[in-house]
C-alpha positions in Angstrom: 141.4 20.2 -24.6 140.2 23.6 -23.6 136.5 24.4 -23.5 136.1 27.6 -25.4 132.3 28.0 -25.2 129.2 26.3 -23.8 125.7 27.5 -24.8 122.7 26.0 -23.0 119.1 27.0 -23.8 115.7 25.7 -23.2 113.6 25.1 -26.3 109.9 24.5 -26.7 108.1 22.8 -29.6 104.4 23.6 -29.9 102.0 20.8 -30.9 101.1 20.4 -34.6 97.8 21.6 -36.0 95.0 19.2 -36.9 94.8 17.7 -40.3 93.3 19.3 -43.4 93.3 17.1 -46.5 96.7 18.3 -47.8 98.6 17.8 -44.6 97.0 14.3 -44.1 98.0 13.3 -47.6 101.6 14.6 -47.0 101.9 12.6 -43.8 100.3 9.4 -45.2 102.8 9.6 -48.1 105.8 10.2 -45.8 104.9 7.6 -43.2 103.1 4.9 -45.3 104.0 5.6 -48.9 100.3 6.2 -49.8 99.6 8.5 -52.8 97.4 11.5 -52.5 94.7 9.6 -54.3 94.9 6.6 -52.1 94.8 8.8 -49.0 91.7 10.6 -50.3 90.0 7.3 -51.2 90.7 5.8 -47.8 89.6 8.9 -46.0 86.4 9.1 -48.1 85.7 5.5 -47.2 86.1 6.2 -43.5 83.8 9.2 -43.9 81.2 7.1 -45.6 81.4 4.6 -42.7 81.0 7.7 -40.4 84.4 7.1 -38.7 86.0 10.4 -39.6 84.6 13.9 -40.4 84.4 15.4 -43.9 87.7 14.8 -45.7 87.7 17.6 -48.3 88.6 20.4 -46.0 91.3 23.1 -45.9 90.9 23.9 -42.3 93.2 22.8 -39.4 90.8 23.9 -36.6 87.5 22.9 -35.1 84.7 25.4 -34.6 84.4 26.9 -31.1 81.2 24.9 -30.3 83.0 21.6 -30.7 84.9 21.5 -27.4 82.7 18.8 -25.8 82.7 16.8 -29.0 86.5 16.9 -29.2 86.8 15.9 -25.5 84.5 12.9 -26.1 86.4 11.8 -29.3 89.7 11.9 -27.4 88.3 9.7 -24.7 87.0 7.3 -27.4 90.4 7.3 -29.1 92.0 6.3 -25.8 89.5 3.4 -25.4 89.9 2.1 -29.0 92.7 3.1 -31.4 95.2 3.9 -28.6 93.9 1.5 -26.0 97.4 0.0 -25.5 98.9 3.4 -24.6 99.1 3.7 -20.9 99.1 7.5 -20.3 96.9 10.0 -18.6 95.4 12.5 -21.1 94.7 16.1 -20.1 93.9 17.6 -23.5 94.1 21.4 -24.2 91.1 21.5 -26.5 91.1 25.3 -26.7 94.3 25.0 -28.8 92.4 23.5 -31.7 89.3 25.7 -31.5 89.0 28.7 -33.7 85.7 29.3 -35.6 87.3 32.2 -37.5 89.8 29.8 -39.2 87.1 27.3 -40.2 85.8 27.8 -43.7 83.2 25.3 -45.0 84.3 22.3 -43.0 86.4 21.9 -39.8 89.6 19.8 -39.6 89.6 16.0 -40.1 89.1 14.1 -36.9 87.7 10.7 -35.9 84.0 10.5 -34.8 82.4 8.8 -31.9 81.4 6.0 -34.2 84.9 4.5 -33.6 83.5 3.1 -30.3 80.8 1.1 -32.1 82.9 -0.1 -34.9 85.0 -3.3 -34.8 88.3 -1.7 -35.8 89.8 -5.1 -36.7 87.7 -5.4 -39.8 88.7 -2.1 -41.3 91.1 -2.4 -44.3 94.7 -1.7 -43.5 95.1 1.5 -45.5 91.9 2.9 -43.9 93.1 1.9 -40.4 96.4 3.8 -41.0 94.5 6.9 -42.0 92.2 6.6 -39.0 95.2 6.1 -36.7 96.9 9.2 -38.2 93.8 11.3 -37.6 93.4 10.0 -34.1 97.1 10.6 -33.3 97.0 14.1 -34.7 94.0 15.0 -32.5 96.0 13.7 -29.4 99.2 15.6 -30.5 97.4 18.8 -31.3 95.7 19.0 -27.9 98.9 17.9 -26.1 101.4 19.8 -24.0 104.5 21.5 -25.5 107.6 19.4 -26.0 110.3 21.0 -23.8 114.1 20.2 -24.0 117.4 21.7 -23.2 119.8 22.2 -26.1 123.6 22.3 -25.3 126.3 23.3 -27.7 130.0 23.3 -26.8 133.2 24.0 -28.5 136.5 22.5 -27.4 140.0 23.3 -28.7 142.8 20.8 -28.8 146.1 21.4 -30.6 144.4 24.3 -32.5 141.7 22.0 -33.8 138.2 23.1 -32.8 135.7 20.3 -31.9 132.0 21.1 -31.8 129.5 18.9 -29.8 125.8 19.3 -29.2 123.3 17.5 -27.1 119.6 17.4 -26.3 118.0 16.6 -22.9 114.2 16.2 -22.9 112.5 17.8 -19.9 108.9 17.2 -20.9 108.0 14.9 -23.8 104.6 16.5 -24.1 102.8 15.8 -27.4 105.7 13.9 -28.7 104.7 11.0 -26.4 101.7 10.4 -28.7 103.8 10.7 -31.8 106.4 8.3 -30.5 103.8 5.7 -29.5 102.2 6.0 -33.0 105.5 5.6 -34.8 106.4 2.6 -32.6 103.0 1.1 -33.3 103.5 1.3 -37.1 107.3 0.9 -37.0 107.8 4.1 -39.0 
């Protein structure tokens, strides 16, 4: 076989944005099979228990004055919802702050009440939504996912073979996503 070309390039994947109601409903359906109505009901119940912020929002950002709140909530998430995850967290809170993109209500995130609440008594569907919101806050404030992509073409007896590969250099925010998916076996 003759190698006719090799292309290697580094790629970066930025963290996702925080949840607004629509993106939360989409992910809850994709990962857990919950309908939009079931997701809204579970999120509304969590809001009434003061475990998440206002659910009916179309914003994916926090207001600029929420930096300390976000930092405290991330610490609370690591103590409660993601207590089994053994990783150092150095969140980039500024990535999710933008008052200009916040309309009536900021993005959906957990609240500090998660520290006071016994999470074992929360109904399963609500716990899934709470975990989704917690995970998204960790992902959105995480580092970029960086990997090398390699594509090669080989020719043998006038037949062209194409091969591609991916080598992760820095898992970044995907570390939280992978932990979440493993936790829920999705």
